[in-house]
C-alpha positions in Angstrom: 90.4 -27.4 -37.5 93.6 -29.3 -36.3 93.5 -30.4 -32.7 95.8 -28.5 -30.3 99.1 -30.2 -29.5 99.2 -32.3 -26.3 102.5 -30.8 -25.1 103.8 -27.2 -25.2 107.3 -26.0 -24.5 107.8 -22.9 -22.3 110.5 -21.2 -24.4 110.6 -18.0 -22.3 111.0 -20.1 -19.1 113.7 -22.2 -20.8 115.7 -19.1 -21.8 115.3 -17.6 -18.4 116.5 -20.7 -16.7 119.6 -20.9 -19.0 120.4 -17.2 -18.3 120.2 -17.7 -14.5 122.5 -20.8 -14.8 125.0 -18.8 -16.9 125.1 -15.9 -14.4 125.9 -18.3 -11.6 128.5 -20.3 -13.5 130.3 -17.5 -15.4 131.9 -15.7 -12.3 133.4 -19.0 -11.2 134.8 -19.5 -14.6 136.3 -16.0 -14.6 137.9 -16.5 -11.2 139.5 -19.7 -12.4 140.6 -18.1 -15.6 142.3 -15.2 -13.7 143.9 -17.6 -11.2 142.2 -16.0 -8.1 141.3 -17.8 -4.9 138.0 -19.6 -4.4 137.6 -17.6 -1.1 136.4 -14.6 -3.2 133.3 -16.7 -4.2 132.5 -17.4 -0.6 132.9 -13.8 0.4 130.7 -12.6 -2.4 128.0 -15.2 -1.5 128.0 -14.2 2.2 127.7 -10.5 1.3 124.8 -11.3 -1.1 122.9 -13.3 1.5 123.4 -10.5 4.2 122.1 -7.8 1.8 119.0 -9.9 0.8 118.2 -10.7 4.4 118.5 -7.2 5.6 116.4 -5.8 2.7 113.8 -8.6 3.2 113.4 -7.9 6.9 113.1 -4.1 6.3 110.5 -4.6 3.5 108.5 -7.0 5.7 108.4 -4.6 8.7 107.5 -1.7 6.4 104.7 -3.7 4.7 103.2 -4.8 8.0 103.1 -1.2 9.3 101.5 0.1 6.1 98.9 -2.8 6.2 98.1 -2.1 9.8 97.5 1.6 9.0 95.3 0.8 6.0 93.2 -1.9 7.5 93.7 -2.7 11.2 91.0 -5.4 11.3 92.4 -7.2 8.3 95.9 -7.1 9.7 94.7 -8.7 13.0 92.8 -11.4 11.1 95.8 -12.2 9.0 98.0 -12.7 12.1 95.6 -15.4 13.4 95.0 -18.6 11.6 91.5 -18.6 10.2 91.0 -22.2 11.3 91.4 -21.1 14.9 88.7 -18.4 14.8 85.1 -19.3 15.9 82.2 -19.1 13.4 80.9 -15.8 14.7 84.1 -14.0 13.6 83.5 -15.0 10.0 79.7 -14.7 9.8 77.8 -11.7 11.1 74.6 -13.7 11.5 76.3 -16.2 13.8 76.2 -15.2 17.5 78.3 -16.1 20.5 76.7 -18.5 23.0 78.8 -18.3 26.2 75.6 -18.7 28.3 74.9 -21.9 26.5 78.4 -23.2 27.1 78.1 -22.4 30.8 74.8 -24.3 30.8 76.3 -27.4 29.1 79.3 -27.3 31.5 76.8 -27.4 34.5 74.9 -30.3 32.9 77.9 -32.2 31.7 78.0 -34.9 34.5 74.4 -35.7 33.9 75.0 -35.8 30.1 77.8 -38.3 30.8 75.4 -40.5 32.8 73.0 -40.5 29.9 75.8 -41.5 27.4 77.0 -44.3 29.7 73.4 -45.6 29.9 73.1 -45.4 26.1 76.3 -47.4 25.6 75.4 -50.2 28.1 71.6 -50.5 27.4 71.5 -49.8 23.6 74.9 -50.1 21.9 76.2 -53.2 23.8 73.2 -55.4 23.1 73.1 -54.3 19.5 76.8 -55.2 18.9 76.3 -58.6 20.6 73.4 -59.4 18.3 75.1 -58.2 15.2 77.4 -61.2 14.8 77.9 -64.6 16.6 81.6 -63.8 17.0 80.6 -60.7 19.1 78.3 -62.5 21.5 80.7 -61.9 24.5 81.2 -58.2 23.6 81.0 -55.8 26.6 82.1 -52.4 27.8 84.4 -52.7 30.8 84.9 -48.9 31.4 83.0 -45.8 30.1 84.4 -42.4 31.1 83.5 -39.5 28.8 85.8 -37.2 30.6 85.5 -33.9 32.4 85.9 -31.6 29.3 82.5 -30.6 28.1 81.2 -30.0 24.6 81.8 -26.5 23.4 79.5 -24.4 21.1 81.5 -21.8 19.1 78.5 -20.1 17.6 74.7 -20.2 17.1 72.8 -19.2 14.0 69.0 -18.9 14.1 67.1 -18.9 10.8 64.3 -16.4 10.5 63.7 -16.4 6.7 62.4 -19.2 4.4 61.3 -21.4 7.3 58.0 -22.7 8.4 56.2 -20.6 11.0 55.7 -23.7 13.1 59.4 -24.5 13.5 62.6 -23.0 14.9 65.9 -23.9 13.1 69.2 -23.4 14.8 72.7 -24.2 13.6 75.3 -24.9 16.3 79.0 -24.8 15.5 80.1 -27.5 17.9 83.6 -28.7 19.0 84.4 -31.5 21.3 87.9 -32.6 22.3 87.3 -35.2 24.9 89.9 -37.0 27.1 87.6 -40.0 27.5 88.4 -43.6 28.3 86.1 -46.2 26.8 87.4 -49.8 27.2 85.8 -52.8 25.6 86.4 -56.6 25.7 85.5 -59.6 23.7 86.1 -62.5 26.1 85.7 -65.2 23.5 88.8 -64.0 21.7 90.6 -62.5 24.7 90.6 -59.2 22.9 90.8 -55.9 24.7 90.6 -52.5 23.0 89.4 -49.0 23.7 89.3 -45.3 22.9 91.6 -42.8 24.7 90.3 -39.6 23.1 87.6 -38.3 20.7 87.5 -35.1 18.6 84.5 -34.0 16.7 84.0 -30.7 14.9 81.0 -29.7 12.7 77.7 -27.9 12.3 74.8 -29.5 14.1 71.3 -28.5 13.1 68.6 -28.4 15.8 65.0 -28.2 14.7 62.3 -27.5 17.2 58.9 -28.5 15.7 56.0 -28.5 15.8 55.4 -25.4 17.9 52.1 -26.0 19.8 49.8 -23.9 22.0 50.3 -26.0 25.1 53.2 -26.5 27.4 56.0 -27.3 26.7 55.3 -25.3 23.5 57.6 -27.6 21.5 56.4 -30.9 20.2 59.7 -32.5 19.5 63.5 -31.9 19.1 65.5 -33.2 16.1 69.3 -33.2 15.9 71.5 -34.0 12.9 74.6 -32.8 11.0 74.2 -31.1 7.6 77.4 -32.5 6.3 79.8 -35.2 7.6 81.6 -33.8 10.7 85.3 -34.0 11.2 85.8 -37.0 13.5 89.1 -38.3 14.9 89.4 -41.2 17.4 92.5 -42.2 19.2 92.3 -46.0 19.5 94.0 -48.4 21.8 94.4 -52.0 20.8 92.7 -51.4 17.4 94.9 -54.0 15.7 93.7 -56.7 18.1 90.1 -55.7 17.5 90.3 -55.8 13.8 91.7 -59.4 14.0 88.4 -60.6 15.4 86.3 -62.6 12.8 83.5 -60.4 11.5 85.6 -57.2 11.9 88.6 -58.1 9.9 87.2 -56.4 6.8 87.2 -53.1 8.5 89.8 -50.4 9.0 90.3 -47.2 11.0 89.1 -45.1 8.0 86.0 -47.3 7.3 85.0 -47.2 11.0 85.2 -43.4 11.0 83.2 -43.3 7.8 80.4 -45.4 9.2 80.2 -43.4 12.5 80.3 -40.0 10.7 77.6 -41.0 8.2 75.2 -42.1 10.9 75.2 -38.5 12.2 74.4 -36.9 8.8 71.1 -36.4 7.0 68.8 -38.3 6.3 69.7 -39.9 9.7 68.6 -37.9 12.7 68.0 -38.1 16.4 64.5 -37.2 17.4 63.3 -36.6 20.9 59.5 -36.3 21.3 58.4 -33.9 24.0 54.7 -34.6 23.9 53.1 -38.0 23.3 50.8 -36.9 20.5 53.6 -36.1 18.1 54.0 -38.5 15.2 57.5 -39.7 15.7 57.8 -41.4 12.3 57.0 -38.2 10.4 59.5 -36.2 12.4 62.3 -38.8 12.1 62.0 -39.1 8.3 60.2 -36.1 6.8 59.5 -35.8 3.1 62.4 -34.0 1.3 62.0 -30.3 0.5 62.8 -30.9 -3.1 65.1 -32.6 -5.6 68.1 -30.9 -7.3 68.9 -32.1 -10.8 72.4 -31.2 -11.7 73.5 -31.1 -15.3 77.3 -31.3 -15.1 78.1 -30.1 -18.6 81.6 -28.8 -19.3 84.5 -26.7 -18.1 86.8 -24.2 -19.9 90.3 -22.9 -19.5 91.4 -25.2 -16.7 94.9 -25.2 -15.3 97.4 -27.6 -16.8 98.8 -29.6 -13.9 100.7 -32.3 -15.8 104.3 -31.3 -16.5 107.3 -33.1 -17.9 111.1 -32.6 -17.6 110.8 -30.9 -14.2 108.2 -28.4 -15.3 110.0 -27.2 -18.5 107.4 -29.0 -20.7 103.8 -28.3 -19.8 101.1 -30.7 -20.5 97.4 -30.7 -19.8 95.1 -32.2 -17.1 92.9 -35.2 -16.7 89.9 -33.5 -15.0 87.0 -35.0 -13.2 84.5 -33.5 -10.8 83.2 -34.3 -7.3 79.7 -33.0 -6.5 78.3 -33.0 -3.0 74.8 -32.2 -1.6 74.9 -33.1 2.1 76.2 -36.6 2.3 75.2 -37.5 -1.2 78.4 -37.6 -3.3 78.8 -38.1 -7.0 82.0 -38.4 -9.0 82.1 -37.8 -12.8 84.1 -39.7 -15.3 87.7 -38.6 -16.1 88.4 -36.8 -19.4 91.9 -37.5 -20.5 94.3 -34.7 -21.6 91.8 -31.9 -21.9 91.7 -28.4 -20.5 88.2 -27.9 -21.9 86.4 -31.1 -20.9 82.8 -32.0 -21.7 81.1 -34.4 -19.3 77.4 -34.0 -20.2 76.4 -35.9 -17.1 73.3 -35.6 -14.9 72.8 -36.2 -11.2 69.7 -36.1 -9.0 70.1 -35.3 -5.3 67.6 -35.1 -2.4 67.5 -31.9 -0.5 66.1 -32.2 3.0 67.2 -28.8 4.5 67.8 -26.1 2.0 68.4 -23.2 4.5 72.1 -23.7 5.2 72.7 -26.5 2.6 74.9 -25.8 -0.4 75.9 -27.5 -3.6 79.6 -28.1 -3.4 81.7 -29.0 -6.5 85.4 -29.6 -6.7 87.5 -30.4 -9.8 90.7 -32.5 -9.7 93.3 -33.6 -12.1 93.7 -37.4 -11.9 97.2 -38.6 -11.2 98.7 -41.9 -10.3 99.7 -40.7 -6.8 98.0 -37.6 -5.6 95.3 -35.8 -7.6 95.9 -32.0 -8.1 93.2 -29.4 -7.2 91.7 -27.6 -10.2 89.1 -25.4 -8.5 86.0 -25.4 -6.4 82.5 -23.9 -6.4 79.8 -23.5 -3.7 76.2 -22.5 -4.6 73.5 -21.6 -2.1 70.5 -23.9 -2.7 68.1 -21.1 -1.6 69.1 -19.2 -4.8 68.4 -22.3 -6.9 65.0 -22.8 -5.3 64.0 -19.2 -6.0 65.1 -19.3 -9.7 63.9 -23.0 -10.3 66.2 -23.2 -13.4 69.8 -21.9 -13.7 71.9 -22.4 -16.8 75.2 -20.5 -16.3 79.0 -20.4 -16.4 80.5 -20.1 -13.0 84.1 -18.9 -12.2 86.0 -21.5 -10.2 87.3 -20.4 -6.7 90.8 -20.9 -5.2 92.5 -21.1 -8.6 93.8 -18.5 -11.0 91.6 -19.5 -14.0 88.9 -21.8 -15.1 85.1 -21.8 -15.3 82.4 -24.4 -15.1 79.1 -24.7 -17.0 76.2 -26.1 -14.9 72.5 -26.4 -15.5 70.6 -26.7 -12.2 66.9 -27.6 -11.9 64.9 -27.4 -8.7 62.2 -30.0 -8.8 59.2 -29.6 -6.5 57.5 -32.7 -4.9 53.8 -32.6 -6.0 51.2 -34.8 -4.1 49.0 -35.0 -7.2 49.4 -36.7 -10.6 47.8 -33.9 -12.6 51.0 -33.0 -14.5 52.5 -36.5 -14.6 52.0 -36.8 -18.4 53.8 -33.5 -19.0 56.7 -34.6 -16.8 56.9 -38.0 -18.6 57.0 -36.3 -22.0 59.7 -33.9 -20.9 62.1 -36.7 -19.9 61.0 -38.9 -22.8 59.7 -41.6 -20.4 56.3 -41.8 -22.1 57.7 -43.7 -25.2 60.7 -45.8 -24.1 60.3 -49.0 -22.2 63.3 -48.6 -19.9 63.2 -48.6 -16.1 66.2 -46.2 -15.8 66.8 -42.6 -16.8 65.8 -39.2 -15.6 63.2 -39.4 -12.8 59.6 -38.4 -13.0 58.7 -39.2 -9.4 60.1 -39.9 -6.0 58.9 -42.9 -4.0 59.2 -42.4 -0.2 58.7 -45.4 1.9 58.5 -45.7 5.7 59.1 -49.3 6.9 57.5 -49.7 10.3 57.2 -53.3 11.4 56.1 -56.9 10.6 53.9 -59.4 12.4 53.5 -63.1 12.6 56.5 -64.0 10.4 57.2 -67.7 9.9 60.1 -69.4 11.6 62.1 -70.0 8.5 64.0 -73.3 8.0 64.1 -74.3 11.6 60.8 -74.9 13.4 60.2 -73.0 16.7 63.2 -70.8 16.1 62.9 -67.1 15.6 64.4 -65.7 12.4 66.7 -62.7 11.9 64.5 -60.8 9.5 65.6 -58.1 7.1 63.7 -56.5 4.2 64.8 -56.2 0.6 63.1 -53.4 -1.4 63.6 -52.8 -5.1 62.2 -50.6 -7.9 63.4 -51.5 -11.3 67.2 -52.1 -11.1 67.6 -50.2 -7.9 67.6 -52.2 -4.6 68.0 -51.3 -0.9 67.8 -53.4 2.2 66.9 -52.7 5.8 68.8 -53.4 9.0 68.7 -56.9 10.5 66.5 -57.5 13.5 67.7 -60.4 15.5 65.8 -63.4 17.0 62.2 -62.1 16.4 59.2 -62.9 14.3 57.7 -59.4 15.0 60.5 -57.0 14.0 60.3 -53.3 14.3 62.5 -51.4 11.8 61.3 -47.7 11.7 63.4 -47.0 8.7 63.0 -44.7 5.7 63.9 -45.4 2.1 63.6 -43.3 -1.1 63.7 -44.4 -4.7 63.9 -42.3 -7.9 61.2 -43.6 -10.3 61.5 -43.3 -14.1 57.9 -44.1 -14.9 55.4 -44.9 -12.1 52.9 -46.2 -14.6 55.0 -49.1 -15.6 57.2 -49.9 -12.5 56.5 -51.9 -9.4 57.7 -51.9 -5.8 58.9 -55.4 -4.8 59.3 -56.2 -1.1 60.8 -59.4 0.2 61.3 -60.3 3.9 64.3 -62.6 4.3 65.9 -64.5 7.2 69.5 -63.4 7.3 70.6 -66.4 9.4 69.3 -69.2 7.0 69.3 -67.2 3.8 65.7 -68.0 3.0 62.6 -66.0 2.1 60.0 -65.3 4.8 57.4 -63.7 2.4 57.1 -61.1 -0.3 54.6 -58.9 -2.2 54.6 -56.7 -5.3 52.9 -53.3 -5.4 52.4 -51.7 -8.9 53.1 -48.0 -8.4 50.1 -47.2 -10.6 48.0 -48.1 -7.6 49.5 -45.1 -5.7 48.5 -42.8 -8.6 44.9 -43.7 -7.8 45.2 -43.2 -4.0 44.4 -40.1 -2.1 47.5 -37.7 -1.9 49.4 -40.5 -3.8 49.8 -42.2 -0.3 49.1 -45.6 1.1 49.5 -46.4 4.9 48.4 -49.9 5.7 49.4 -53.5 6.6 50.2 -55.5 3.5 49.7 -59.2 3.4 52.8 -61.2 2.5 52.6 -64.0 -0.1 54.5 -67.3 0.3 54.5 -66.7 4.1 52.4 -67.5 7.1 48.6 -67.2 7.0 48.6 -64.0 9.1 52.0 -62.5 8.1 51.8 -58.8 7.4 54.2 -55.9 7.0 53.2 -52.3 8.0 54.4 -49.5 5.7 53.6 -46.0 4.7 54.3 -45.4 1.0 54.1 -42.0 -0.7 54.7 -41.0 -4.3 55.6 -37.5 -5.3 55.7 -36.2 -8.9 58.9 -34.2 -9.6 57.7 -31.0 -11.3 59.9 -28.2 -12.6 57.8 -25.0 -12.0 59.5 -22.3 -14.1 59.2 -18.8 -12.8 57.6 -16.2 -14.9 60.3 -13.7 -15.8 60.4 -10.4 -17.7 62.4 -10.5 -21.0 65.1 -8.3 -19.5 65.4 -10.3 -16.3 69.0 -11.3 -15.5 70.2 -13.4 -12.6 73.4 -15.0 -11.5 73.3 -17.6 -8.7 74.9 -16.6 -5.5 78.2 -18.3 -5.3 79.4 -18.6 -1.7 83.1 -17.9 -1.3 84.8 -20.3 1.2 85.6 -18.6 4.5 88.6 -20.8 5.0 91.4 -21.5 2.6 91.6 -25.0 1.1 94.5 -25.9 3.4 92.5 -24.9 6.4 89.3 -26.8 5.4 89.3 -29.9 7.5 85.9 -31.4 7.1 85.7 -32.4 3.5 85.1 -35.8 2.0 85.4 -37.0 -1.5 83.8 -39.9 -3.2 79.6 -41.7 -5.2 77.0 -41.0 -8.9 76.9 -39.7 -12.4 74.9 -40.3 -15.2 75.7 -40.0 -18.8 72.4 -38.8 -20.1 71.5 -37.4 -23.4 73.0 -33.9 -23.5 70.6 -31.0 -23.6 71.2 -29.5 -27.0 68.2 -27.2 -26.8 70.0 -24.5 -24.9 73.0 -22.7 -26.4 76.1 -22.6 -24.2 77.0 -19.0 -23.3 80.4 -17.7 -24.0 81.3 -20.9 -26.0 78.5 -22.3 -28.1 78.5 -26.0 -28.8 76.5 -27.3 -31.8 74.5 -30.5 -31.7 77.0 -32.3 -33.9 79.8 -31.3 -31.5 77.9 -32.7 -28.6 77.0 -35.8 -30.5 80.6 -36.5 -31.5 81.9 -35.9 -28.0 79.3 -38.2 -26.5 79.9 -40.9 -29.0 83.5 -41.1 -28.0 82.4 -41.8 -24.5 79.3 -43.9 -25.3 80.4 -46.7 -22.9 79.1 -45.5 -19.5 81.7 -45.7 -16.7 81.1 -48.5 -14.3 80.5 -47.4 -10.8 80.4 -48.3 -7.2 77.4 -48.4 -5.0 75.4 -45.4 -3.9 75.0 -43.2 -0.9 73.0 -41.6 1.6 71.7 -44.8 3.0 74.3 -46.0 0.6 77.6 -45.4 2.2 78.3 -45.6 -1.5 80.6 -44.1 -3.4 80.3 -41.2 -1.4 83.7 -42.4 -0.9 85.4 -42.0 2.3 85.8 -39.2 4.8 88.9 -37.4 5.9 90.3 -36.7 9.2 92.9 -34.3 10.4 95.8 -36.7 10.5 95.6 -37.8 6.9 94.0 -34.9 5.3 95.3 -33.7 1.9 93.4 -31.7 -0.6 93.1 -34.7 -2.9 90.7 -37.5 -3.2 93.5 -40.0 -3.8 92.9 -41.5 -0.3 89.6 -43.1 -1.6 89.5 -46.8 -1.4 87.6 -47.0 -4.7 88.2 -44.1 -7.0 85.6 -44.8 -9.8 82.9 -42.8 -11.4 79.4 -43.4 -10.1 76.6 -45.0 -12.0 74.6 -42.8 -14.3 70.9 -42.1 -14.2 70.6 -42.0 -17.9 72.4 -45.3 -18.4 72.7 -47.2 -21.7 69.5 -49.0 -20.8 67.4 -45.9 -21.5 68.0 -43.5 -24.3 71.7 -42.5 -24.3 73.8 -41.4 -27.2 75.0 -44.9 -27.9 71.4 -46.2 -28.3 70.4 -43.2 -30.5 73.4 -43.7 -32.8 72.7 -47.4 -33.0 69.2 -46.7 -34.2 70.5 -44.1 -36.6 73.0 -46.6 -38.0 70.1 -49.1 -38.4 68.1 -46.6 -40.4 71.1 -46.0 -42.7 71.5 -49.7 -43.2 67.9 -50.1 -44.3 68.3 -47.8 -47.3 64.7 -48.3 -48.3 64.8 -52.1 -47.8 63.3 -54.2 -45.1 65.7 -55.8 -42.6 65.1 -59.2 -41.2 63.6 -60.3 -37.9 66.9 -59.7 -36.1 68.4 -56.5 -37.7 71.1 -56.2 -35.1 72.1 -59.9 -35.1 71.8 -62.6 -32.4 73.9 -63.9 -29.5 74.0 -67.5 -28.2 74.1 -68.0 -24.4 74.0 -70.9 -21.9 72.6 -69.9 -18.6 72.2 -72.1 -15.5 72.6 -71.9 -11.7 74.9 -74.3 -9.9 73.5 -75.1 -6.4 76.7 -76.8 -5.4 78.9 -73.8 -6.2 76.1 -71.3 -5.4 76.9 -69.4 -8.6 75.2 -68.3 -11.7 77.1 -69.8 -14.8 76.9 -67.9 -18.1 78.6 -69.2 -21.2 79.0 -66.8 -24.1 79.2 -69.0 -27.2 79.0 -66.8 -30.3 77.2 -64.0 -32.2 75.9 -64.0 -35.7 74.9 -61.4 -38.3 76.2 -58.4 -36.3 76.1 -55.0 -38.0 79.4 -53.6 -39.4 80.8 -50.6 -37.6 83.2 -49.8 -40.5 84.1 -51.0 -44.0 86.3 -53.7 -42.4 83.6 -55.0 -40.2 83.5 -54.8 -36.4 85.7 -55.7 -33.5 83.0 -57.1 -31.1 83.2 -58.2 -27.5 80.5 -59.0 -24.9 80.1 -57.1 -21.6 77.7 -58.4 -18.8 76.4 -57.2 -15.5 74.0 -58.9 -13.1 71.7 -56.0 -12.3 71.3 -54.0 -10.2 75.0 -54.4 -9.5 76.9 -52.2 -12.0 80.2 -51.9 -10.1 83.4 -52.6 -12.0 84.0 -55.7 -9.8 80.6 -57.1 -11.1 81.5 -56.6 -14.8 82.3 -59.6 -17.0 83.9 -59.2 -20.4 85.0 -61.5 -23.2 88.0 -61.1 -25.4 87.8 -59.0 -28.6 87.3 -60.7 -31.9 88.9 -58.7 -34.7 87.1 -57.8 -38.0 84.3 -60.2 -37.9 80.5 -60.1 -37.8 80.2 -63.7 -36.6 82.5 -63.9 -33.6 83.0 -67.1 -31.6 83.9 -66.6 -27.9 83.1 -69.9 -26.0 84.0 -68.2 -22.7 82.5 -69.1 -19.3 81.7 -66.6 -16.6 80.2 -66.9 -13.1 78.5 -64.7 -10.6 78.5 -65.6 -6.8 74.8 -65.4 -6.0 72.2 -67.8 -4.4 69.3 -69.2 -6.4 66.5 -67.3 -4.5 68.5 -64.1 -4.9 69.4 -64.6 -8.6 65.7 -65.0 -9.5 65.2 -61.3 -8.5 68.1 -60.2 -10.8 68.3 -59.3 -14.5 71.3 -60.3 -16.7 72.4 -57.2 -18.7 74.3 -58.3 -21.9 75.8 -55.8 -24.3 77.7 -56.5 -27.5 80.1 -53.6 -28.2 82.6 -52.7 -30.8 86.1 -52.2 -29.4 87.9 -50.3 -32.1 91.6 -49.7 -32.1 93.8 -47.6 -29.8 92.5 -44.0 -29.8 89.9 -45.0 -32.3 86.5 -43.3 -32.4 84.8 -46.5 -33.7 83.7 -47.6 -30.3 80.1 -48.1 -29.5 77.1 -50.3 -28.9 76.2 -53.1 -31.4 73.2 -54.4 -29.5 71.8 -55.1 -26.1 69.9 -57.8 -24.2 68.1 -57.8 -20.8 67.2 -61.3 -19.5 65.0 -61.5 -16.4 66.2 -64.6 -14.4 62.9 -65.3 -12.6 62.6 -68.8 -14.2 62.0 -72.1 -12.5 64.2 -73.7 -15.2 67.3 -71.8 -14.0 68.6 -74.8 -12.0 68.5 -77.0 -15.1 69.8 -74.4 -17.4 69.3 -73.7 -21.1 71.2 -72.8 -24.3 69.5 -70.3 -26.6 69.9 -67.8 -29.4 68.7 -64.3 -28.4 67.8 -61.3 -30.7 69.8 -58.2 -29.9 67.9 -54.9 -29.8 68.7 -51.2 -29.4 68.0 -50.9 -25.7 67.6 -54.6 -24.6 64.1 -54.2 -23.4 62.4 -56.6 -25.7 64.5 -59.7 -25.7 63.1 -63.0 -26.9 64.6 -66.3 -27.8 65.2 -67.0 -31.4 65.7 -70.7 -31.3 
């Protein structure tokens, strides 16, 4: 079947445009031909404009009258901007709360006193300790203003909630004429805030309910999604010139503030002393949503040429949001029926009221065009457990999206772990990345008796680095203390808990040295009661009594399929947006896809796709897109937020517009690795290949302490496999894991039509020696192919752990290439 043409000419539109031009030009020609005055043209135009205006006004008045008679309520709503209406007008289960607004107004002076105390006693010391350049930071004036916070509507949840809790959603709006002035005396810098606006949905949870006064154990506050925040700064330019702040901007500051207000961050106020504050502040997620972002059909063609006469196609990509976790897919060029076949996994903390939001855009050099949106209630997904459907896109004339959604329950037992590992193929491969079989939840409490670091009798600035496989996170810094208290929560998706370890290292941020570490095999958690450990762990390479207190829980991700009758049919509830896309103000675009193995076991409704079709499509995109970091605690590629002044319905404002890293990366079992293994089997043809069937690569690796860099020299490869009859066009790509951002990628030049390429290129990574010993060098030899060629793919992989004492001296060595890079060994 021949591929459809990239461009199509609108013949009807072309003829229509020509006819309109002829009708306008011909009367002028006739007047000139007959020798008449040009005044007749002006008189005719004036008469035409008067008739059109008179008819238009009459039709408009008549239409409004008829509409008012047919639907008085709808006519009133159309006359008022939907953005100006409170929530209780749109949603019948949202109630007015004027009594609450009167209460807040009466309490406002005392709320302002509390906020001023918070700024001076908590925020000011924290800013001073954050950086040596900010040691003279102080607030000179704090006035929150006389305009109180307003609550536009209240919704109380009565279904699908625990009986020992009360959940309320408050639609809040604050437009404050505040004055907050700050000063950094060391740099003679003065700045401030003249006004603040914040609009969003705040969730209030009252739990646990108890049988004694005050009946409520604690109060928790947070935003379900990033609120709209706008700050009117004074002297911001001066502030951003201060060392330590010069890397920030207005948008980045708003992003940071907004994300601290969104789940999983929350403000918890205990009302009775017996309540366990840690459990309330960071509860275990309600579940995990696995999103298979498969394909779309019949999208709108947004690319046009010759002022719209010639219509092209689109370059679609998707943005997926669950709370403040944001994922961006790769871009499919020139395609109105794109196939992504990507998978994302998102934590769900509060499913009543939380939705899965998806928006499709057409990538353009300036402003990306909107291709449609979708919003799905997560309560429906939880009920069904598994949904595999086509969804019609909202806010556009055509287009539909194919999604497969899985609701994974968090199980506190390992009874069905073997079944889960088999279902995601984690029982056979040796990779540490891929679809997750478990979730590791870690509560970092505190540490005791830490050593002083490099300087004797000086307190360190400790922080904690935590890693599982190639995923790493770090805690906040606690300044000038050897007994820090963090009270932070971390989560890690785990591919196979039987083979992976949790590595914890306490570091001194000031002197960049290690204060102690320990390694915990996750298999120990599988043997613990409720898969949970809560204890003080002794630190190795530290003081004699140095310990760190943590609570660690492992939860197996289980897909519990509902028993359905054969004739059962269900379509997920798609929530239609209450506001138009132009009126939606609190939207943000990004972080995180994954190019996993497509699920070929299920036929695609309405447009079946065969296994071979999927394989070909995936092979063309076998190189996974590089990505930027990750969110919730990863202000990651959840790329930035919007605020009213710069809002446009396009994610083109993002500072880094890249696809996010994939769960099923090329380290596990992606299409590229499978095709490589298949090619290997074809090469055998009944014969036995040598010790290195995929060939070898020669590298020199050393760490330069003077330059504080890791130096990698790619010398050459030998005996690579041929990608075509003419050979291969190999090049080498490297990452220093876990960093897989585009800025962290290193590539050699391409050697044409050879199986024994010579590169002799040197690359460096800026990283200290203690840090690089915790990293892994990811090396892949790939075939480039020509322009628009399908002969692009993986020739071999290599993963080199850098935890070697010889790294400072360096070494030169031949390495065997393998299919997935998990069994590298030196050849000579």
